[in-house]
N, C-alpha and C positions, 0 to 999 in steps of 0.2 A: 101565229098565222097571217099572214098578209093577206087582205082579198084585195078582187080587179073587179073594176066595175065592166060590163060587157060590153059598153056600147064604147067607143074612141072617143077622147078626150080633146075639146078644140085647144089650143096648141097656137101663140105667136111670138112671132119673132119680125126683127128689124134688119134689113141687110140693105145691100147696095140703092135697089127699086123700092124701098120702101117695108112698109107691112104688108104680113104674109099670113094666115089663116094656115096653120097646121096641125092632123091629126095621129093622135099618137094613138097607135094599135096597143089592144091590153100586150101581147108582146114586150113589143117596145116598153110600153110603162112597165113591166116588171124588173129588163132591166137599169130603169131610171131610179124604182126604188130599191131594190134591191143592192147595184151594184153598191154604191157609198157606203154600205152597210160595212165592207169589207179593210174599207179608210177614215182615218180617223175628220171630222168634219172641218173643213176651213171655218175662220172666223177673222173678220173685220173689226181691228181698234185702232178708233181714233188717235191719233200722237196726243196729241190733248184733249181730255176730258168737256172743256167747256170751249172746242174751236181753236184754234192757234193766236196765240197771243198778235193781240191789236188787229185780228179780222173777226174776233168772235161772233160778230153779227152777222158772218157769212158762211157758216157754218151751216145751214141749212141746205143751204142752196143743192142744186142734183149736181150732179156728177154726170156730162155727158157721155151713154157709153155709145159704140158703134164697127159693128165689124170685127176689126184685128186693134182699136186703139181707143181707149176712154181721155178727155178734156175736161178742163174747165173745172179744176178742182177747189174744194177751196176748207175743206176740212179733210186735211190730208189725211191718209190712211197704214196701215200696213194689214196684209191679208196670213196668217197663220196658215200656213203646209205642213202638216206635224207625219214625219215620217210610222207606218205600224210601231208599237212600243218595241214587239219583238226585234226591229232591224235599227233601230235608232243608235247611232255613232255617241250621241251628245253633241257635234258640230252644227253647228248653224252660222245663214247665212243670209241678210239683208240683201235681199235685190234690188238693183235700181237700172228698171228700163230704160228704152231710149226713145227718142221722137224729137231731138232739135229742141226743149222747150215748147214746143208746141201742140205734145199732144201725147201720149205715153203709147208705145208701142208693148201694150197689156200682154196680151195672149202671145205671141213668141217672144215675147225677152221678161216675160213677167211672169202667167201662167207656167208654160213650157218649163221653162229651166226650175221650177219648183218643183213642177211635178220630176223630173227626172233628178235632182237632188234630191227625192223621200226615195228614191228607188234605188240609193246606195245610200241612205239609213239616216241625211241631214235635214235637220227639220230648215226650211227655207221662209222667209216674209217674203213677201213683194209688194214695195213700195210704192203708195200711186202718192207723188212728191208736186208742190207747186208751178206752177209752169210761166217761168218769163219773158218766153218769146212768144205767149199767144194774144190771140188782139185782144187790146184794153186789158191786159193784163196789167195788177197791182205790183207783181213781185218783181223782185231782182235777184236771179240766177244766183250770184256768190253772197245773197243775204239769208233771202229765204227757202232754197231750192238745198243749202248750205245744211239749214235748220232743221229742215224736216230730214233730211239723213241724219245729222246727230242726234237728233230727237229718237227716232227710230231704232237706234243700234243701240241706246239708253235704256229704254223702252222692252226691248228683244233680254236686256240684262237684268234690267226689274224683273222680270217675269222665270226665268231662264228656270228656276225649279219647278214650277208649275206645269211649262213645257217640255220638260225632260233637255234641259240643255247645258250644256258645261260654260259657264260665263266667261273663259279661259279658251275657250276656241268655240269666239263669231266672229265669221266675219264679213267683208261686203264688197258685192257685185255688179258691176256694172256695165252696160249696152252703151254704144252710141256718147248720146247727153246725159246719160245716166253714169255713165265711165266719168266724169267729168262729180256727177255727183259723189262716188264714190271718190276722187282723187281729193275734193275736199274736207271729205272729212276725213281720208286716210292720212292725208301731209299738210290738215292744218290742224288749229285747236282743238285739240278732242276732249282736255283737262274733266277732270268731275268738278261741278261745283256745288262744293257743299254748303256752299254760306243760304243757298237757293231755295226757297217756299217748300217748292215742289220737289218729293226724296225722288222720283223718277230723274230729276236732274242731278244726283247726287253720285248715279252711274257714271266711269266713264267710257267715250267711247270711242274711245280709239280701235278700229277693229286690230285681230289677230293676223290678219291674213286679205288681202288682197287678190280679186281676181278681177282682171278689164281687158275685154270685147271691143274692143276697134272704137275706142274711145277717143272723146275731142282733146283739145288740148286745156281748157278751163282748168282749174287747180291742179295739173299737174308743176310741185316745183321746179326750177330749172335743175338746182341740185337734190337730189333724192338724200336724206339727213341717214346715219348712221342706224338709227333706230326705228326706220321702215320695217313694219310687215310684209315679210315674205310675201313675191308676187305670182301669181300665174298670171300671162300678156299671150296675148291671143288675135290674131289680124293678118286679113291676105293684103300678100304686096301691091297688089293694083288699086288699093282701098287707097290712094296718092295722099290722103289726110291723115287720116290714121295709121295710116305706116308709120308715119313720120314722127305721132308721137311715141306707139311702141317702141319705135330704132331710139327715140330721146330717155324712154322711161329703163330701156335696157339696157344701154351705156348710166346710165346713172346709177342705176343700182349694183352696177359691176364693180364701182368704183367709190360706192357706197361697201362695200365688199358685203351687200345683203342678199340673203337666197331669192333666184329670181330662176322661172324657166318661159321659156320665149318660143311660141311656133308662126312661124308667116307662113304661108300658104302662098303660093307663085298665084292663085286666080279665087276670085271670090268677092267682090267688091263688097260692099257697102250691107251691111243688114241681114247678114242671111241669118241671124236667130240662131238657132239650135241647129240649124243644119240640117234640117229633115224636110226643105224644099228644096235644097243645093241637088243637081246631078252629078258634086264632082266628088269623090266618096275621100277625100282629105276632109271636104267640109263636111262631110254628113254624120264624120265619124269625131268628129271635133272635142264632143264634152265626155267621148270616153279617155282622152286626152287630160282632160279636168278631174277626172276618176283617178285616171292614175296619178296623177299628183298629187291630191287629196289624201291619199294612201301611203308615197314616198315622203312627203313633207311630215306626217302625223298625224296629218291632224282628223284625219279616222278614225285615228287607234294611236294616242300618244303612247304607249309602250312602243311604238314603232319607228317614231322621231330620230331621225337621221345623228350620228355621234359628227361633233367638226372635223372636218380632214386635218390629216396631218398638216403642219408644214413641216416642208424640206431647207 
């Protein structure tokens, strides 16, 4: 039995105009306390137990979280969002939020996609990676952000059994600048480091599939390799920068003969997140296209993986 306090409880939050005190009624408190019982608890795990290599002394510096974003990330982490066990498919995705490498749009491009993926039985791991363009940052995008993405993939595979994940169905998803992190992981050197002292580094970091949502150009090779992971690509045509990246990726995938699905909406601009704040019907429903692709590609259920097409 859960007993509620008779009086409302004070609660503070920080918004655009500063800190505000609120009171939670017993009825609201009941929903806060009871609702999480239906879901598996979220867990935030540092990528390195003692801090990021070379920056161990900064691991205790607090991350700044305000409104829709987080920044000042010195101890990179993943937050595990696990679906209910009776719905879990065994598939998993590491999610890389965007934010121009100055901040992370964590709510709209980290937590929200994670919860959607959970709703279709996919385990999700929202990554907080180090930011190379934040003011006074000591980090480099193509070194530290990449290393965080690689380590996230390895960490998920190292704990796959614990989390109910199939290590052969772990993908990576990137929004905007997060797409650049995903690209560096998917198309760069991701081989297992079998001689590394840390057993987590013995895992292969190559994703089994890639989801690119209006990505930036960093990390995308000029030539897509023939062993590239299958890809789901999505962008709005009026997002001039990212639509060019998606067009090049689609052409490269077709030339490489690798499975790819691309969606280019006529309108939508940049940064529409999971589409739930857009007034455009196609943009609002884009996550359904991702769910369809995950099913059609055999990622949700390997027994439904499509057979190779017959050659004429």
